[in-house]
All heavy atoms as a GROMACS GRO file, in nm:
protein
  614
    1MET      N    1  -4.106  -1.301   1.051
    1MET     CA    2  -3.981  -1.230   1.037
    1MET      C    3  -3.999  -1.122   0.931
    1MET      O    4  -4.046  -1.149   0.822
    1MET     CB    5  -3.871  -1.329   0.999
    1MET     CG    6  -3.738  -1.266   0.983
    1MET     SD    7  -3.618  -1.395   0.944
    1MET     CE    8  -3.484  -1.332   1.034
    2THR      N    9  -3.960  -0.997   0.962
    2THR     CA   10  -3.974  -0.887   0.867
    2THR      C   11  -3.839  -0.853   0.805
    2THR      O   12  -3.734  -0.874   0.865
    2THR     CB   13  -4.028  -0.762   0.938
    2THR    OG1   14  -3.936  -0.724   1.039
    2THR    CG2   15  -4.165  -0.788   0.998
    3ALA      N   16  -3.846  -0.801   0.683
    3ALA     CA   17  -3.724  -0.762   0.614
    3ALA      C   18  -3.672  -0.630   0.669
    3ALA      O   19  -3.749  -0.541   0.705
    3ALA     CB   20  -3.751  -0.748   0.465
    4VAL      N   21  -3.542  -0.617   0.678
    4VAL     CA   22  -3.478  -0.496   0.728
    4VAL      C   23  -3.449  -0.406   0.608
    4VAL      O   24  -3.394  -0.451   0.508
    4VAL     CB   25  -3.348  -0.530   0.802
    4VAL    CG1   26  -3.278  -0.404   0.850
    4VAL    CG2   27  -3.376  -0.622   0.920
    5ASN      N   28  -3.488  -0.280   0.618
    5ASN     CA   29  -3.463  -0.186   0.511
    5ASN      C   30  -3.320  -0.132   0.523
    5ASN      O   31  -3.289  -0.058   0.616
    5ASN     CB   32  -3.563  -0.072   0.516
    5ASN     CG   33  -3.548   0.021   0.397
    5ASN    OD1   34  -3.475  -0.009   0.302
    5ASN    ND2   35  -3.617   0.133   0.401
    6ILE      N   36  -3.235  -0.169   0.429
    6ILE     CA   37  -3.097  -0.122   0.426
    6ILE      C   38  -3.075  -0.055   0.290
    6ILE      O   39  -3.052  -0.123   0.192
    6ILE     CB   40  -2.998  -0.238   0.446
    6ILE    CG1   41  -3.027  -0.312   0.576
    6ILE    CG2   42  -2.855  -0.187   0.443
    6ILE    CD1   43  -2.947  -0.437   0.595
    7PRO      N   44  -3.085   0.079   0.285
    7PRO     CA   45  -3.074   0.145   0.155
    7PRO      C   46  -2.936   0.130   0.091
    7PRO      O   47  -2.925   0.103  -0.026
    7PRO     CB   48  -3.104   0.291   0.185
    7PRO     CG   49  -3.092   0.307   0.331
    7PRO     CD   50  -3.110   0.172   0.393
    8LYS      N   51  -2.832   0.149   0.167
    8LYS     CA   52  -2.696   0.133   0.113
    8LYS      C   53  -2.615   0.054   0.214
    8LYS      O   54  -2.600   0.096   0.328
    8LYS     CB   55  -2.628   0.267   0.090
    8LYS     CG   56  -2.679   0.340  -0.031
    8LYS     CD   57  -2.592   0.459  -0.060
    8LYS     CE   58  -2.636   0.526  -0.188
    8LYS     NZ   59  -2.551   0.638  -0.224
    9LEU      N   60  -2.566  -0.059   0.169
    9LEU     CA   61  -2.484  -0.144   0.256
    9LEU      C   62  -2.349  -0.159   0.190
    9LEU      O   63  -2.338  -0.211   0.079
    9LEU     CB   64  -2.550  -0.281   0.273
    9LEU     CG   65  -2.478  -0.381   0.360
    9LEU    CD1   66  -2.469  -0.330   0.503
    9LEU    CD2   67  -2.549  -0.514   0.359
   10LYS      N   68  -2.246  -0.108   0.256
   10LYS     CA   69  -2.111  -0.117   0.202
   10LYS      C   70  -2.018  -0.168   0.311
   10LYS      O   71  -2.035  -0.140   0.428
   10LYS     CB   72  -2.062   0.018   0.152
   10LYS     CG   73  -2.133   0.064   0.028
   10LYS     CD   74  -2.056   0.173  -0.040
   10LYS     CE   75  -2.126   0.206  -0.170
   10LYS     NZ   76  -2.042   0.284  -0.258
   11VAL      N   77  -1.919  -0.240   0.266
   11VAL     CA   78  -1.817  -0.292   0.356
   11VAL      C   79  -1.685  -0.229   0.316
   11VAL      O   80  -1.645  -0.236   0.200
   11VAL     CB   81  -1.808  -0.446   0.346
   11VAL    CG1   82  -1.695  -0.498   0.432
   11VAL    CG2   83  -1.939  -0.508   0.386
   12LYS      N   84  -1.618  -0.166   0.409
   12LYS     CA   85  -1.489  -0.105   0.379
   12LYS      C   86  -1.380  -0.212   0.396
   12LYS      O   87  -1.381  -0.286   0.493
   12LYS     CB   88  -1.461   0.012   0.473
   12LYS     CG   89  -1.552   0.129   0.449
   12LYS     CD   90  -1.514   0.246   0.536
   12LYS     CE   91  -1.605   0.363   0.510
   12LYS     NZ   92  -1.571   0.478   0.593
   13PRO      N   93  -1.287  -0.218   0.302
   13PRO     CA   94  -1.180  -0.318   0.314
   13PRO      C   95  -1.083  -0.281   0.426
   13PRO      O   96  -1.070  -0.164   0.463
   13PRO     CB   97  -1.110  -0.312   0.177
   13PRO     CG   98  -1.140  -0.175   0.127
   13PRO     CD   99  -1.276  -0.140   0.181
   14LYS      N  100  -1.016  -0.382   0.478
   14LYS     CA  101  -0.917  -0.358   0.583
   14LYS      C  102  -0.799  -0.284   0.523
   14LYS      O  103  -0.757  -0.310   0.412
   14LYS     CB  104  -0.867  -0.490   0.641
   14LYS     CG  105  -0.967  -0.562   0.726
   14LYS     CD  106  -0.905  -0.685   0.785
   14LYS     CE  107  -1.003  -0.758   0.873
   14LYS     NZ  108  -0.944  -0.880   0.931
   15LYS      N  109  -0.746  -0.191   0.598
   15LYS     CA  110  -0.629  -0.118   0.553
   15LYS      C  111  -0.506  -0.188   0.610
   15LYS      O  112  -0.491  -0.201   0.731
   15LYS     CB  113  -0.634   0.028   0.601
   15LYS     CG  114  -0.744   0.106   0.534
   15LYS     CD  115  -0.739   0.251   0.574
   15LYS     CE  116  -0.849   0.328   0.505
   15LYS     NZ  117  -0.849   0.468   0.540
   16LEU      N  118  -0.421  -0.231   0.520
   16LEU     CA  119  -0.299  -0.298   0.560
   16LEU      C  120  -0.188  -0.196   0.576
   16LEU      O  121  -0.181  -0.098   0.503
   16LEU     CB  122  -0.259  -0.402   0.455
   16LEU     CG  123  -0.362  -0.512   0.428
   16LEU    CD1  124  -0.315  -0.601   0.314
   16LEU    CD2  125  -0.382  -0.595   0.554
   17ALA      N  126  -0.101  -0.222   0.672
   17ALA     CA  127   0.012  -0.133   0.693
   17ALA      C  128   0.109  -0.147   0.575
   17ALA      O  129   0.141  -0.258   0.534
   17ALA     CB  130   0.083  -0.169   0.823
   18PRO      N  131   0.153  -0.035   0.520
   18PRO     CA  132   0.245  -0.043   0.406
   18PRO      C  133   0.380  -0.098   0.447
   18PRO      O  134   0.429  -0.071   0.556
   18PRO     CB  135   0.256   0.101   0.359
   18PRO     CG  136   0.219   0.184   0.476
   18PRO     CD  137   0.122   0.102   0.557
   19VAL      N  138   0.438  -0.176   0.359
   19VAL     CA  139   0.569  -0.234   0.384
   19VAL      C  140   0.674  -0.136   0.334
   19VAL      O  141   0.668  -0.090   0.220
   19VAL     CB  142   0.583  -0.370   0.311
   19VAL    CG1  143   0.720  -0.427   0.332
   19VAL    CG2  144   0.475  -0.465   0.357
   20ALA      N  145   0.769  -0.104   0.420
   20ALA     CA  146   0.874  -0.010   0.382
   20ALA      C  147   0.977  -0.080   0.295
   20ALA      O  148   1.051  -0.166   0.341
   20ALA     CB  149   0.939   0.048   0.506
   21LYS      N  150   0.980  -0.042   0.167
   21LYS     CA  151   1.077  -0.098   0.076
   21LYS      C  152   1.198  -0.007   0.074
   21LYS      O  153   1.187   0.114   0.088
   21LYS     CB  154   1.018  -0.112  -0.063
   21LYS     CG  155   0.904  -0.210  -0.067
   21LYS     CD  156   0.851  -0.227  -0.206
   21LYS     CE  157   0.738  -0.328  -0.202
   21LYS     NZ  158   0.680  -0.352  -0.331
   22CYS      N  159   1.312  -0.066   0.056
   22CYS     CA  160   1.440   0.007   0.048
   22CYS      C  161   1.474   0.078   0.179
   22CYS      O  162   1.551   0.174   0.181
   22CYS     CB  163   1.440   0.107  -0.068
   22CYS     SG  164   1.401   0.035  -0.227
   23ALA      N  165   1.417   0.034   0.290
   23ALA     CA  166   1.444   0.099   0.418
   23ALA      C  167   1.588   0.078   0.463
   23ALA      O  168   1.650   0.169   0.519
   23ALA     CB  169   1.347   0.047   0.524
   24THR      N  170   1.642  -0.041   0.437
   24THR     CA  171   1.780  -0.067   0.479
   24THR      C  172   1.878   0.018   0.399
   24THR      O  173   1.974   0.072   0.455
   24THR     CB  174   1.814  -0.216   0.463
   24THR    OG1  175   1.789  -0.256   0.328
   24THR    CG2  176   1.733  -0.302   0.557
   25GLU      N  177   1.852   0.033   0.268
   25GLU     CA  178   1.940   0.115   0.186
   25GLU      C  179   1.932   0.261   0.226
   25GLU      O  180   2.032   0.332   0.229
   25GLU     CB  181   1.904   0.100   0.037
   25GLU     CG  182   1.942  -0.034  -0.023
   25GLU     CD  183   1.838  -0.142   0.000
   25GLU    OE1  184   1.738  -0.116   0.069
   25GLU    OE2  185   1.858  -0.253  -0.051
   26MET      N  186   1.811   0.307   0.260
   26MET     CA  187   1.794   0.446   0.301
   26MET      C  188   1.863   0.472   0.434
   26MET      O  189   1.927   0.575   0.454
   26MET     CB  190   1.645   0.481   0.311
   26MET     CG  191   1.619   0.628   0.325
   26MET     SD  192   1.445   0.670   0.328
   26MET     CE  193   1.388   0.605   0.175
   27ALA      N  194   1.853   0.376   0.526
   27ALA     CA  195   1.919   0.391   0.656
   27ALA      C  196   2.071   0.390   0.639
   27ALA      O  197   2.142   0.466   0.705
   27ALA     CB  198   1.876   0.279   0.749
   28ALA      N  199   2.121   0.305   0.549
   28ALA     CA  200   2.266   0.300   0.526
   28ALA      C  201   2.315   0.432   0.467
   28ALA      O  202   2.422   0.482   0.504
   28ALA     CB  203   2.299   0.185   0.431
   29LEU      N  204   2.237   0.491   0.377
   29LEU     CA  205   2.276   0.619   0.318
   29LEU      C  206   2.273   0.730   0.423
   29LEU      O  207   2.363   0.814   0.428
   29LEU     CB  208   2.184   0.653   0.201
   29LEU     CG  209   2.220   0.780   0.123
   29LEU    CD1  210   2.360   0.770   0.064
   29LEU    CD2  211   2.118   0.805   0.014
   30ALA      N  212   2.172   0.730   0.508
   30ALA     CA  213   2.165   0.831   0.613
   30ALA      C  214   2.281   0.816   0.711
   30ALA      O  215   2.338   0.917   0.756
   30ALA     CB  216   2.032   0.820   0.687
   31THR      N  217   2.318   0.693   0.741
   31THR     CA  218   2.432   0.668   0.830
   31THR      C  219   2.561   0.717   0.764
   31THR      O  220   2.646   0.777   0.830
   31THR     CB  221   2.442   0.518   0.862
   31THR    OG1  222   2.319   0.476   0.920
   31THR    CG2  223   2.556   0.491   0.957
   32CYS      N  224   2.575   0.691   0.636
   32CYS     CA  225   2.694   0.736   0.564
   32CYS      C  226   2.702   0.888   0.563
   32CYS      O  227   2.808   0.946   0.583
   32CYS     CB  228   2.692   0.680   0.422
   32CYS     SG  229   2.842   0.717   0.329
   33TRP      N  230   2.587   0.952   0.540
   33TRP     CA  231   2.586   1.097   0.539
   33TRP      C  232   2.616   1.154   0.678
   33TRP      O  233   2.677   1.259   0.690
   33TRP     CB  234   2.450   1.149   0.492
   33TRP     CG  235   2.429   1.140   0.345
   33TRP    CD1  236   2.523   1.117   0.248
   33TRP    CD2  237   2.305   1.154   0.277
   33TRP    NE1  238   2.465   1.116   0.125
   33TRP    CE2  239   2.330   1.139   0.139
   33TRP    CE3  240   2.174   1.177   0.317
   33TRP    CZ2  241   2.231   1.148   0.043
   33TRP    CZ3  242   2.075   1.186   0.221
   33TRP    CH2  243   2.103   1.171   0.086
   34ALA      N  244   2.573   1.084   0.782
   34ALA     CA  245   2.598   1.131   0.919
   34ALA      C  246   2.747   1.120   0.954
   34ALA      O  247   2.801   1.206   1.024
   34ALA     CB  248   2.515   1.052   1.019
   35SER      N  249   2.811   1.014   0.904
   35SER     CA  250   2.952   0.995   0.936
   35SER      C  251   3.043   1.078   0.846
   35SER      O  252   3.155   1.112   0.884
   35SER     CB  253   2.990   0.848   0.925
   35SER     OG  254   2.977   0.805   0.791
   36ALA      N  255   2.997   1.111   0.728
   36ALA     CA  256   3.073   1.194   0.634
   36ALA      C  257   2.980   1.305   0.584
   36ALA      O  258   2.866   1.314   0.625
   36ALA     CB  259   3.124   1.109   0.519
   37SER      N  260   3.028   1.384   0.494
   37SER     CA  261   2.942   1.489   0.440
   37SER      C  262   2.854   1.430   0.329
   37SER      O  263   2.878   1.322   0.279
   37SER     CB  264   3.026   1.604   0.385
   37SER     OG  265   3.096   1.562   0.269
   38ILE      N  266   2.754   1.506   0.289
   38ILE     CA  267   2.660   1.459   0.188
   38ILE      C  268   2.730   1.442   0.053
   38ILE      O  269   2.698   1.351  -0.023
   38ILE     CB  270   2.540   1.556   0.177
   38ILE    CG1  271   2.457   1.548   0.304
   38ILE    CG2  272   2.454   1.524   0.056
   38ILE    CD1  273   2.341   1.643   0.309
   39ASP      N  274   2.825   1.526   0.024
   39ASP     CA  275   2.894   1.520  -0.105
   39ASP      C  276   3.016   1.428  -0.104
   39ASP      O  277   3.093   1.428  -0.200
   39ASP     CB  278   2.937   1.662  -0.146
   39ASP     CG  279   2.818   1.753  -0.167
   39ASP    OD1  280   2.712   1.702  -0.210
   39ASP    OD2  281   2.830   1.874  -0.141
   40ASP      N  282   3.034   1.351   0.002
   40ASP     CA  283   3.151   1.263   0.011
   40ASP      C  284   3.142   1.150  -0.090
   40ASP      O  285   3.036   1.091  -0.112
   40ASP     CB  286   3.161   1.206   0.152
   40ASP     CG  287   3.297   1.148   0.182
   40ASP    OD1  288   3.378   1.135   0.087
   40ASP    OD2  289   3.324   1.118   0.299
   41LYS      N  290   3.255   1.115  -0.153
   41LYS     CA  291   3.258   1.010  -0.255
   41LYS      C  292   3.238   0.872  -0.194
   41LYS      O  293   3.200   0.779  -0.264
   41LYS     CB  294   3.391   1.015  -0.331
   41LYS     CG  295   3.405   1.138  -0.415
   41LYS     CD  296   3.537   1.140  -0.489
   41LYS     CE  297   3.550   1.268  -0.570
   41LYS     NZ  298   3.678   1.272  -0.642
   42ARG      N  299   3.261   0.857  -0.064
   42ARG     CA  300   3.243   0.726   0.001
   42ARG      C  301   3.095   0.686   0.005
   42ARG      O  302   3.064   0.567   0.012
   42ARG     CB  303   3.299   0.728   0.143
   42ARG     CG  304   3.451   0.742   0.146
   42ARG     CD  305   3.499   0.750   0.288
   42ARG     NE  306   3.469   0.884   0.340
   42ARG     CZ  307   3.498   0.925   0.462
   42ARG    NH1  308   3.555   0.844   0.548
   42ARG    NH2  309   3.469   1.047   0.499
   43CYS      N  310   3.006   0.782  -0.002
   43CYS     CA  311   2.862   0.753   0.002
   43CYS      C  312   2.803   0.729  -0.137
   43CYS      O  313   2.683   0.702  -0.149
   43CYS     CB  314   2.787   0.867   0.070
   43CYS     SG  315   2.840   0.896   0.240
   44ALA      N  316   2.884   0.738  -0.240
   44ALA     CA  317   2.833   0.724  -0.376
   44ALA      C  318   2.776   0.584  -0.401
   44ALA      O  319   2.671   0.570  -0.463
   44ALA     CB  320   2.942   0.757  -0.477
   45GLU      N  321   2.847   0.481  -0.357
   45GLU     CA  322   2.800   0.344  -0.380
   45GLU      C  323   2.669   0.317  -0.304
   45GLU      O  324   2.579   0.253  -0.356
   45GLU     CB  325   2.907   0.243  -0.337
   45GLU     CG  326   2.872   0.100  -0.367
   45GLU     CD  327   2.847   0.075  -0.516
   45GLU    OE1  328   2.915   0.134  -0.600
   45GLU    OE2  329   2.756  -0.006  -0.546
   46THR      N  330   2.659   0.369  -0.184
   46THR     CA  331   2.536   0.353  -0.106
   46THR      C  332   2.421   0.426  -0.174
   46THR      O  333   2.308   0.377  -0.178
   46THR     CB  334   2.556   0.408   0.037
   46THR    OG1  335   2.676   0.354   0.091
   46THR    CG2  336   2.441   0.369   0.126
   47SER      N  337   2.450   0.543  -0.229
   47SER     CA  338   2.348   0.619  -0.301
   47SER      C  339   2.302   0.544  -0.426
   47SER      O  340   2.182   0.542  -0.457
   47SER     CB  341   2.404   0.756  -0.338
   47SER     OG  342   2.311   0.827  -0.414
   48LYS      N  343   2.395   0.482  -0.496
   48LYS     CA  344   2.360   0.405  -0.615
   48LYS      C  345   2.275   0.284  -0.578
   48LYS      O  346   2.183   0.247  -0.650
   48LYS     CB  347   2.486   0.360  -0.689
   48LYS     CG  348   2.556   0.473  -0.760
   48LYS     CD  349   2.683   0.424  -0.827
   48LYS     CE  350   2.760   0.540  -0.887
   48LYS     NZ  351   2.889   0.497  -0.944
   49ALA      N  352   2.307   0.220  -0.465
   49ALA     CA  353   2.229   0.105  -0.419
   49ALA      C  354   2.086   0.146  -0.388
   49ALA      O  355   1.991   0.074  -0.422
   49ALA     CB  356   2.294   0.041  -0.297
   50LEU      N  357   2.070   0.261  -0.326
   50LEU     CA  358   1.935   0.311  -0.297
   50LEU      C  359   1.861   0.343  -0.427
   50LEU      O  360   1.743   0.309  -0.441
   50LEU     CB  361   1.941   0.435  -0.208
   50LEU     CG  362   1.807   0.500  -0.175
   50LEU    CD1  363   1.716   0.404  -0.100
   50LEU    CD2  364   1.828   0.627  -0.096
   51SER      N  365   1.928   0.403  -0.522
   51SER     CA  366   1.865   0.435  -0.651
   51SER      C  367   1.821   0.308  -0.723
   51SER      O  368   1.711   0.302  -0.778
   51SER     CB  369   1.961   0.513  -0.739
   51SER     OG  370   1.990   0.637  -0.681
   52ARG      N  371   1.906   0.205  -0.722
   52ARG     CA  372   1.869   0.078  -0.785
   52ARG      C  373   1.749   0.015  -0.716
   52ARG      O  374   1.660  -0.039  -0.782
   52ARG     CB  375   1.988  -0.019  -0.783
   52ARG     CG  376   2.094   0.011  -0.885
   52ARG     CD  377   2.195  -0.103  -0.895
   52ARG     NE  378   2.260  -0.134  -0.769
   52ARG     CZ  379   2.377  -0.083  -0.730
   52ARG    NH1  380   2.443   0.000  -0.808
   52ARG    NH2  381   2.429  -0.116  -0.613
   53CYS      N  382   1.747   0.021  -0.584
   53CYS     CA  383   1.636  -0.038  -0.509
   53CYS      C  384   1.505   0.034  -0.541
   53CYS      O  385   1.401  -0.030  -0.559
   53CYS     CB  386   1.664  -0.032  -0.359
   53CYS     SG  387   1.536  -0.103  -0.258
   54ILE      N  388   1.510   0.166  -0.549
   54ILE     CA  389   1.388   0.243  -0.579
   54ILE      C  390   1.339   0.212  -0.719
   54ILE      O  391   1.219   0.203  -0.743
   54ILE     CB  392   1.414   0.393  -0.559
   54ILE    CG1  393   1.432   0.424  -0.411
   54ILE    CG2  394   1.302   0.478  -0.617
   54ILE    CD1  395   1.477   0.564  -0.380
   55GLN      N  396   1.430   0.197  -0.813
   55GLN     CA  397   1.391   0.165  -0.951
   55GLN      C  398   1.330   0.026  -0.960
   55GLN      O  399   1.237   0.004  -1.038
   55GLN     CB  400   1.510   0.176  -1.045
   55GLN     CG  401   1.554   0.319  -1.068
   55GLN     CD  402   1.681   0.328  -1.150
   55GLN    OE1  403   1.743   0.227  -1.182
   55GLN    NE2  404   1.720   0.450  -1.184
   56LYS      N  405   1.381  -0.068  -0.881
   56LYS     CA  406   1.328  -0.206  -0.884
   56LYS      C  407   1.194  -0.218  -0.814
   56LYS      O  408   1.111  -0.300  -0.851
   56LYS     CB  409   1.426  -0.302  -0.816
   56LYS     CG  410   1.548  -0.334  -0.897
   56LYS     CD  411   1.633  -0.433  -0.820
   56LYS     CE  412   1.766  -0.458  -0.885
   56LYS     NZ  413   1.848  -0.550  -0.805
   57ALA      N  414   1.177  -0.137  -0.710
   57ALA     CA  415   1.056  -0.149  -0.629
   57ALA      C  416   0.934  -0.108  -0.710
   57ALA      O  417   0.930  -0.002  -0.772
   57ALA     CB  418   1.067  -0.061  -0.504
   58LYS      N  419   0.837  -0.193  -0.710
   58LYS     CA  420   0.712  -0.163  -0.778
   58LYS      C  421   0.600  -0.167  -0.677
   58LYS      O  422   0.600  -0.249  -0.585
   58LYS     CB  423   0.684  -0.265  -0.888
   58LYS     CG  424   0.780  -0.258  -1.003
   58LYS     CD  425   0.741  -0.356  -1.110
   58LYS     CE  426   0.834  -0.350  -1.228
   58LYS     NZ  427   0.800  -0.448  -1.330
   59ARG      N  428   0.505  -0.082  -0.697
   59ARG     CA  429   0.389  -0.081  -0.608
   59ARG      C  430   0.303  -0.202  -0.643
   59ARG      O  431   0.267  -0.222  -0.759
   59ARG     CB  432   0.313   0.047  -0.629
   59ARG     CG  433   0.198   0.064  -0.534
   59ARG     CD  434   0.142   0.200  -0.547
   59ARG     NE  435   0.139   0.256  -0.414
   59ARG     CZ  436   0.095   0.375  -0.384
   59ARG    NH1  437   0.055   0.453  -0.478
   59ARG    NH2  438   0.092   0.417  -0.261
   60PRO      N  439   0.268  -0.283  -0.544
   60PRO     CA  440   0.187  -0.401  -0.574
   60PRO      C  441   0.046  -0.364  -0.619
   60PRO      O  442  -0.012  -0.267  -0.570
   60PRO     CB  443   0.184  -0.477  -0.441
   60PRO     CG  444   0.209  -0.374  -0.338
   60PRO     CD  445   0.298  -0.270  -0.402
   61GLN      N  446  -0.004  -0.440  -0.712
   61GLN     CA  447  -0.141  -0.419  -0.760
   61GLN      C  448  -0.238  -0.464  -0.651
   61GLN      O  449  -0.228  -0.576  -0.601
   61GLN     CB  450  -0.166  -0.501  -0.886
   61GLN     CG  451  -0.087  -0.453  -1.005
   61GLN     CD  452  -0.154  -0.335  -1.072
   61GLN    OE1  453  -0.272  -0.311  -1.052
   61GLN    NE2  454  -0.077  -0.262  -1.150
   62GLN      N  455  -0.327  -0.377  -0.614
   62GLN     CA  456  -0.425  -0.413  -0.514
   62GLN      C  457  -0.548  -0.470  -0.584
   62GLN      O  458  -0.602  -0.409  -0.676
   62GLN     CB  459  -0.466  -0.292  -0.431
   62GLN     CG  460  -0.356  -0.242  -0.341
   62GLN     CD  461  -0.402  -0.126  -0.256
   62GLN    OE1  462  -0.508  -0.068  -0.280
   62GLN    NE2  463  -0.323  -0.090  -0.158
   63LYS      N  464  -0.588  -0.589  -0.540
   63LYS     CA  465  -0.705  -0.652  -0.598
   63LYS      C  466  -0.828  -0.580  -0.545
   63LYS      O  467  -0.845  -0.564  -0.424
   63LYS     CB  468  -0.710  -0.799  -0.559
   63LYS     CG  469  -0.826  -0.872  -0.621
   63LYS     CD  470  -0.826  -1.018  -0.581
   63LYS     CE  471  -0.942  -1.089  -0.642
   63LYS     NZ  472  -1.065  -1.072  -0.568
   64LYS      N  473  -0.909  -0.534  -0.636
   64LYS     CA  474  -1.030  -0.463  -0.596
   64LYS      C  475  -1.130  -0.564  -0.543
   64LYS      O  476  -1.161  -0.664  -0.606
   64LYS     CB  477  -1.088  -0.388  -0.716
   64LYS     CG  478  -1.200  -0.296  -0.679
   64LYS     CD  479  -1.244  -0.213  -0.797
   64LYS     CE  480  -1.357  -0.122  -0.756
   64LYS     NZ  481  -1.406  -0.043  -0.868
   65SER      N  482  -1.180  -0.536  -0.425
   65SER     CA  483  -1.277  -0.626  -0.362
   65SER      C  484  -1.410  -0.618  -0.435
   65SER      O  485  -1.456  -0.510  -0.474
   65SER     CB  486  -1.296  -0.588  -0.216
   65SER     OG  487  -1.396  -0.668  -0.158
   66ASP      N  488  -1.473  -0.732  -0.454
   66ASP     CA  489  -1.602  -0.734  -0.522
   66ASP      C  490  -1.718  -0.761  -0.426
   66ASP      O  491  -1.827  -0.792  -0.469
   66ASP     CB  492  -1.600  -0.838  -0.635
   66ASP     CG  493  -1.564  -0.976  -0.586
   66ASP    OD1  494  -1.528  -0.991  -0.468
   66ASP    OD2  495  -1.573  -1.069  -0.666
   67ILE      N  496  -1.693  -0.743  -0.297
   67ILE     CA  497  -1.798  -0.773  -0.200
   67ILE      C  498  -1.914  -0.673  -0.211
   67ILE      O  499  -2.030  -0.711  -0.194
   67ILE     CB  500  -1.742  -0.778  -0.056
   67ILE    CG1  501  -1.850  -0.832   0.038
   67ILE    CG2  502  -1.694  -0.643  -0.011
   67ILE    CD1  503  -1.798  -0.894   0.161
   68ASN      N  504  -1.884  -0.546  -0.242
   68ASN     CA  505  -1.993  -0.448  -0.255
   68ASN      C  506  -2.085  -0.483  -0.372
   68ASN      O  507  -2.205  -0.462  -0.365
   68ASN     CB  508  -1.936  -0.308  -0.270
   68ASN     CG  509  -1.875  -0.258  -0.140
   68ASN    OD1  510  -1.922  -0.291  -0.032
   68ASN    ND2  511  -1.771  -0.180  -0.151
   69PHE      N  512  -2.028  -0.536  -0.480
   69PHE     CA  513  -2.108  -0.579  -0.594
   69PHE      C  514  -2.204  -0.689  -0.552
   69PHE      O  515  -2.323  -0.686  -0.582
   69PHE     CB  516  -2.016  -0.626  -0.707
   69PHE     CG  517  -2.088  -0.695  -0.818
   69PHE    CD1  518  -2.161  -0.622  -0.911
   69PHE    CD2  519  -2.083  -0.832  -0.832
   69PHE    CE1  520  -2.227  -0.686  -1.015
   69PHE    CE2  521  -2.149  -0.897  -0.934
   69PHE     CZ  522  -2.221  -0.823  -1.026
   70HIS      N  523  -2.152  -0.788  -0.480
   70HIS     CA  524  -2.236  -0.900  -0.438
   70HIS      C  525  -2.340  -0.857  -0.334
   70HIS      O  526  -2.453  -0.907  -0.334
   70HIS     CB  527  -2.149  -1.014  -0.384
   70HIS     CG  528  -2.064  -1.076  -0.490
   70HIS    ND1  529  -2.116  -1.145  -0.597
   70HIS    CD2  530  -1.931  -1.078  -0.507
   70HIS    CE1  531  -2.020  -1.188  -0.674
   70HIS    NE2  532  -1.904  -1.148  -0.622
   71LEU      N  533  -2.302  -0.766  -0.246
   71LEU     CA  534  -2.400  -0.716  -0.149
   71LEU      C  535  -2.512  -0.638  -0.217
   71LEU      O  536  -2.628  -0.648  -0.177
   71LEU     CB  537  -2.331  -0.626  -0.045
   71LEU     CG  538  -2.246  -0.699   0.058
   71LEU    CD1  539  -2.169  -0.598   0.143
   71LEU    CD2  540  -2.330  -0.789   0.145
   72ALA      N  541  -2.479  -0.564  -0.321
   72ALA     CA  542  -2.583  -0.491  -0.395
   72ALA      C  543  -2.678  -0.588  -0.464
   72ALA      O  544  -2.800  -0.567  -0.464
   72ALA     CB  545  -2.518  -0.397  -0.496
   73ARG      N  546  -2.624  -0.694  -0.523
   73ARG     CA  547  -2.709  -0.794  -0.587
   73ARG      C  548  -2.798  -0.863  -0.485
   73ARG      O  549  -2.918  -0.883  -0.507
   73ARG     CB  550  -2.623  -0.899  -0.658
   73ARG     CG  551  -2.561  -0.851  -0.785
   73ARG     CD  552  -2.484  -0.960  -0.856
   73ARG     NE  553  -2.565  -1.077  -0.874
   73ARG     CZ  554  -2.520  -1.203  -0.862
   73ARG    NH1  555  -2.396  -1.224  -0.828
   73ARG    NH2  556  -2.598  -1.305  -0.880
   74LEU      N  557  -2.740  -0.896  -0.369
   74LEU     CA  558  -2.816  -0.963  -0.265
   74LEU      C  559  -2.925  -0.869  -0.211
   74LEU      O  560  -3.038  -0.912  -0.187
   74LEU     CB  561  -2.724  -1.005  -0.151
   74LEU     CG  562  -2.787  -1.072  -0.031
   74LEU    CD1  563  -2.848  -1.206  -0.073
   74LEU    CD2  564  -2.687  -1.093   0.080
   75GLY      N  565  -2.890  -0.741  -0.197
   75GLY     CA  566  -2.989  -0.644  -0.146
   75GLY      C  567  -3.108  -0.632  -0.241
   75GLY      O  568  -3.222  -0.620  -0.195
   76LYS      N  569  -3.082  -0.636  -0.371
   76LYS     CA  570  -3.192  -0.628  -0.468
   76LYS      C  571  -3.284  -0.749  -0.456
   76LYS      O  572  -3.404  -0.739  -0.469
   76LYS     CB  573  -3.137  -0.616  -0.609
   76LYS     CG  574  -3.076  -0.483  -0.639
   76LYS     CD  575  -3.017  -0.479  -0.778
   76LYS     CE  576  -2.948  -0.348  -0.804
   76LYS     NZ  577  -2.883  -0.345  -0.936
   77GLN      N  578  -3.225  -0.866  -0.434
   77GLN     CA  579  -3.305  -0.986  -0.422
   77GLN      C  580  -3.383  -0.987  -0.291
   77GLN      O  581  -3.499  -1.027  -0.287
   77GLN     CB  582  -3.216  -1.110  -0.429
   77GLN     CG  583  -3.155  -1.132  -0.565
   77GLN     CD  584  -3.058  -1.248  -0.565
   77GLN    OE1  585  -3.034  -1.312  -0.464
   77GLN    NE2  586  -3.001  -1.277  -0.682
   78VAL      N  587  -3.320  -0.943  -0.182
   78VAL     CA  588  -3.385  -0.945  -0.052
   78VAL      C  589  -3.494  -0.839  -0.043
   78VAL      O  590  -3.604  -0.865   0.005
   78VAL     CB  591  -3.281  -0.926   0.062
   78VAL    CG1  592  -3.349  -0.905   0.195
   78VAL    CG2  593  -3.187  -1.045   0.067
   79LEU      N  594  -3.463  -0.719  -0.091
   79LEU     CA  595  -3.558  -0.609  -0.079
   79LEU      C  596  -3.658  -0.607  -0.194
   79LEU      O  597  -3.757  -0.533  -0.186
   79LEU     CB  598  -3.482  -0.476  -0.073
   79LEU     CG  599  -3.388  -0.460   0.046
   79LEU    CD1  600  -3.311  -0.329   0.034
   79LEU    CD2  601  -3.463  -0.466   0.177
   80GLY      N  602  -3.635  -0.682  -0.298
   80GLY     CA  603  -3.728  -0.691  -0.408
   80GLY      C  604  -3.730  -0.568  -0.497
   80GLY      O  605  -3.833  -0.534  -0.554
   81LYS      N  606  -3.617  -0.500  -0.510
   81LYS     CA  607  -3.613  -0.380  -0.595
   81LYS      C  608  -3.560  -0.416  -0.730
   81LYS      O  609  -3.483  -0.496  -0.756
   81LYS     CB  610  -3.524  -0.274  -0.531
   81LYS     CG  611  -3.589  -0.215  -0.409
   81LYS     CD  612  -3.504  -0.102  -0.354
   81LYS     CE  613  -3.572  -0.041  -0.233
   81LYS     NZ  614  -3.498   0.067  -0.178
   0.00000   0.00000   0.00000
């Protein structure tokens, strides 16, 4: 069995579909604006709810995958570099 020469071996992580946060509040505000004007006082509470949701929403920390690190270590051991 011969060793396979792989100069750079990388694995790309799966891309997950982003979750739409505050989508219900945004839809409610758009509906309110469609039924009334944008400057209507009836939409003020819906606008405040959307603002609160946006302030609360935090982008989740993505854990950096360490598979490329381990593949590089394994490649050094296999290829003898």
